[in-house]
N, C-alpha and C positions, 0 to 999 in steps of 0.2 A: 504494500500499500504506500503511495507516495506521502510524503511529509504534510503536504497541504490538505490532502483528503483526510488524514489522520487527525490534523488540527481542527478541521472543519467538523469531523463527527465528534471528537472530544468536546469541542467547543458547545456543540449542540447538547451534548449531555450534561456538560457542566453547568449550562444554563437552565436546565429543567427543574420543575418543583420536586421531583423525586430525589435529585442530587442535593438540593437544599435540605430536604428532610433527613437524608441520611447523614449530612454533615451536623445538623442540629442534634440527631440521636447520639452520634459520636461525642459531641461536646456534653451532652447530658449524661452519658455514661461515664465519660471521663470525670465529670464533676462528682457524680455518685460514688466513685471508687476512691474519692480523696480521703475520706475518714479510714477506709480500709488501709490504705498506704501512709496514713498519718501525715498527709500533705507534705510529704518530703520533697527533696529537691528533684528526685528522679521523676516523681509524679508530675511536677511542674514542667520538667525538661521534656516529657513526652509530647505535650501540648504545643510547647514552644517550637521545638524542632519540626514537628509535623506541620504546623501552620507556615512555618518560615520556608520549608521546601516546596510545599503546595504552592504558596504565593509566588515563589521564584520561578517555579515552572510554568504557572499561569500567565505571568507576565509576557513570555515568549509566546505561548499559545494565542493570547489575545492580540499581541502584536502582528502575528501571522494571519490571523483571522482578518483583522482590520485592514491589513495590506491587500490581502485577497479582495475584500469587499469593496476597498478604495479603487482597486485596478477595475473591477467589474463596472463600478459605477462611472468610470472614467470612459470606459469603452462604449457604455450605452449612451453617455453625453456625446461622445465624439460622433457616434452614428447619427444621432439626432442632429447635431450641428451639420455634419456632411449632407444629410437628406433635406435639410431645410434650405428652400431656395434663396431666401433673403438672409441667411447667416452669413457671417463672415467666417470662412474656412480657417483663417489665420489663428482663430481662437482655439484651434485644436492642439496648438503648441504652447499654450500658456504654461505649462509645467516646467518649460525650459527657461522662464523668466526668474529673476531674484525676487525676493520678498517685497523690496522696495518698489520695483516696477509693477508689481502685482497690487500693491496699495494704490499707486498712482492711478492705475487702470480701473480698479473697482471704484475709486473716488469719481472718475469721469463717468463710469456707468450709473453711479448713484445720482449724480448731478443730471445725467440724461434722463433717468427715470423720474426725477422730481419735475424736469421740464416738459415730459410727455403730456402732462395734463393742463388744461386751461382752467379758469375759475369755474366752479360747480355752475350748471346750468339746469334749469327746471324743465322736466319733460313730461308730457301727459302719457299715460299708460293706462289704459283701462278705467279711465275716470279718476284715478288716484295721481296725486302729485308725486313725481319721482324725481329726486335729486341725483343727477348722474354728472360724471366728469367726461368731459370730451377728450378722447385720445387723439394726440397729434402724431401721425406716423410718418411724416416726412423729415423728421429731425435726423440730422447725419449721426453716424455711429461714431463713438470717440476713436481717436487715432490708436491704431492697433500697432504692436510691434512688428518688426519685419517678418516677413513669411517664414514659415518653417523651413530649415533645410532638409533637403532630401536625405535619406538614410545613408546614401553613398557619400554624401558631403559632410556628414557629422563626423566630428573628431572625436575619439575617445577620451 
């Protein structure tokens, strides 16, 4: 089994209610055994070591799962951008920009989004007054970064 499939399966099981109940049961069992072991250092070390190891491994499991989900989401968005007639295909390579450039571009889109609407107007619909905002669709798109380099021209 591939590591990513293993992580996905383990992540699905780790996030289930059954796993939570098992973990809760183990903690209750550990707490109940405290008087039997006289609350000694070994008894405390068992829960501390167990939770530390599980937490350490879960960090990598969660990161792997999030990376995979993020890649899938990006592929879906890339396909939507590619398939949309009016979309700017240069947006497909935004992951190549640094954080500063992404913030600048995001700010331009936010300004564009706010400028897309005129003052509210009142429209009649079915006899009831309905307040709407008129969308202005002819506004220019913010300046985008240079087009993505082809895979052949990308430098490692």
